[in-house]
N, C-alpha and C positions, 0 to 999 in steps of 0.2 A: 886719733884726736885726744882721747883720754888715756892716761896711764893706767894700766891694770892694777887692781888692788893686790898688794903683795903681803899684807899683814892679815892675821886672823881677826875676824870681827869680834868686837867686845860683846856683841849681842848673840853669842853663839847659842845654838839650840841644845848643846850638851849641858847647859846649865839649867835646863827646864825642870829637872827634879831637885835641883839644889836649893837649899834654904839659906845660902850665904848672904843674901841681901833681902831687905824687906820688900814685899809686894803689897800694893794696895789695889783694892777692887775699884771699879768705876764709880760705885756708890760712895766709897770713901773719898775718892778724888773730888767728886761733886760736892760732898759735904765740906771739904776743905775750901773749895772755891767759893761756895755759897757763904760760908762763915766769913771769908775774907771780904766779900762784897758787902755783906751786912755790917761787918765791923767798920769798914770805911764809911758806909752810910751813917752809922752811929756817930763816928767822929765828926762828920759834917753836921749832923743834927745837933750835937753838943755845941759846935761852933755857932750855929744859927741860934741856939737857945741863949748863948751868951750875948748875941747882938740884939735879938728881939724875942724875949721870953714869952712863951704862950703855953697854955695847958695842953694844946694839941702837940706841940713839940716835946713837952715833958712826957706825955703818954707814949708818943712814938719812940722816944729814946728808951723808955723802960721796956717796951715791947721788942725793940731791936736787940737790946741787951739780953733779954730772955731767949730770943731765937739764937743768938750767937752762942750763949752758954749751952743751950740744948745741942747745937751742932758740934760743939767742942767737948762734949761729954761732961757737962756740968761746970766747966771752968768759965768763970765770969770774965768778960772782956775788960781790958784795961780802960779806965775812964779817966780823962784829964779834965781838970778845971781849965776852961779856955778863957783867956783874956783876949781882948781885941789885939790880934797880932799885927794887923796892918793899920797904919794911921787913918786910912779911909776904909771903913768896913764896906764890903760890897756884897750885900745879901743876895742880890740878883744872880751874881756869879756863883755863889754857894748853892742857891736853889737849882741852877742849871746843872752843876756838878752832881748834886744829890739826885736830881731827876735821872741823869745818865746812869749813876750807880744803881739806883732802884730798878731801872730797866735791865741792867745786866743781871742783877739778883733775880729778877722775875724770869729771865730766860733760863738761868741755871736751876731755879726752883721748879720751873715747869718741866725741864728735862729730867729732874730728879723725882718728879711727882710729889713734891712737898707742898701740899695745899696751904698750910698755915703760913709758910714763908712766902709763897706766891701771892696770897691775899694781902699780906703786909706790904710786900714790895709794890703791888699795884696801888694800894691805898697811898703809899708814900709818893709814887709817881703822880697820882692825881693831886695830892696836897701841894707838891712842889710846882706842878703846872698852874694850879690855882693861885699860888703865891706869886708867880711870874706874870700872870695876865694883866693885873692892874699896872704893874711897873712897865711892862712892854708897851701897853697902850699909851701910858702917860709920856713915854719918851718919844713917841712919834709926832 
């Protein structure tokens, strides 16, 4: 049913002692993944700050930027000044996306045992849930 493999595997075990290509540990991979989730959450937070500025979002953005910089070895994340990109801003959709990203960051932070990032992600999940509740109820 299947054709037998006729070529040598690129994942050969003979390269086990070779340093021809970089290897990353599980912790390094999780750091990269967590930094990516937090950076995406920071971008959404900046977009929300442009639509409805609050001190809570300002504080959250600074804390997220600090965590991303820590995970990236001190390199600060790129921050953009966000103008309303859509003719009709949809803060509820942004809050839902941010809630989802914070949940992903929480899962990675928990598996990495990064308490500071896990607490920040959980706080952001709560904040975005709270921001959605009045809008969700009003639309029913």
